[in-house]
C-alpha angles and dihedrals in degrees: 000000000000117000120243092199121099112242103196115107116255124241131195125209132190094227143350088264092053091050092052093047091048093048090052092046092051091049093241096134138062090241095278127096117272138209111252109255098224119180092250092054094046092049090049091055092049090049091050089058096036093236133144113231094243096049106131112234097178147313142239100209095185088061097036088239126152118188117208133189088254090057090050093048095049093052094042088056090047091050091057098252123157115235091252089061092058100086087058091053091049092052092047091052092049088052095047092046092051109120090247090047084073099206092179096059101032093052098040102041124121088233093068095232118206127229108223120197117202116187123205134180138035096318090074094071093035095060100025106257106174115230101165136052113008093001095145094050142061127297103068116093098203094048094045100045097040092054091043092050091057090050093048091053088050088053103037102034105021089043096230094156118158110262092014116061094338101077098174112153093212105354119202140258086234087072091072089067137328113178130134139146135245112254096234094162095058097047136064090208122112107262116250095247092054089051087054095054106271128121120258091242092054122093120222146168126222115201114200120182106216132202097186132023109199139140146225111229112191120161096164108052117096104178132067091240093053093048092049090049086057091051090047090053090054091048092051092047090059103026130201116240122213122243132194094222094053092037117168093346098079115138139200122191125216114193105196121205124216096257090061095036094061092066091052090047094049090052092044095241119162127202088261089056089054091051091047089057098042104039101064089050092059088074094052123102105274091207131244095302098035132092133222118266098218102197104135098192133045093230088059086080103090115195128191135175115228143127137065139280127282108044115083094218145133118196115225117205110193117200135246120210096304143084121247104249124203119202131182117245108233111212112180116228 
């Protein structure tokens, strides 16, 4: 039977300032101030998700690490989450800790791979996940703290500390937090989670570990084919290498902004039409300066609608050595 007692050791501090300084000195933060994870706060988060503290969310066998619901709750409190955000954090951790999520490699690599959290379904509007203008940046509590909570667990529980098990040569500011939602309301496209087998009324997270965050900026194309050729050029500039561990399940994610989406909408192109155009071209000769786009299956091209008006841009999230994993968000009644 699962325990209802918190297992983490307790600490006492003379003041809030002392707590902050000690947490920084111990290396328990990402360099930013944290919210004190008091027992009452941690228990409130666990109650919100209906989870026992010792419930196992996943493991990193190569590091002899086991991540529990209590670990998740402590770090979600520290990240500044509200309790109602916690089920999203739990689902993101389950996805990241999936065997094919490859926590060991994606959090230890020299490349400084980034963990991207994409949220789908009704929970986005319920808790305030931003999907439109500015959705990948600061200013939105749910986006910022959910992404940060995942990264704090990676640091504090999975031991991905810079210079220790995190061997990134430069790392990336995206590693503080990278969470946004698909703008399902502003697009006629089938949402990503439905394409991946979930019901429209379900809420999910998709965690995609990303080697390179880049974009296709194209203000001149006016047809779906021309826009996709621009995206293909970006993909060939960067390339996607094959890997035995990932196998045929490799993914790339295209996050299409509204200025580009309108040309697909006008032509009646679905996400599947976009894949039908792109995928056969991955096998073509990329030319003397191009690189192979190693996505073995058409459904490895993940497409989401997000972002705001003005910039004719599609963000291209190229993978590290992992599979994009989608997990349902379990919100107790």
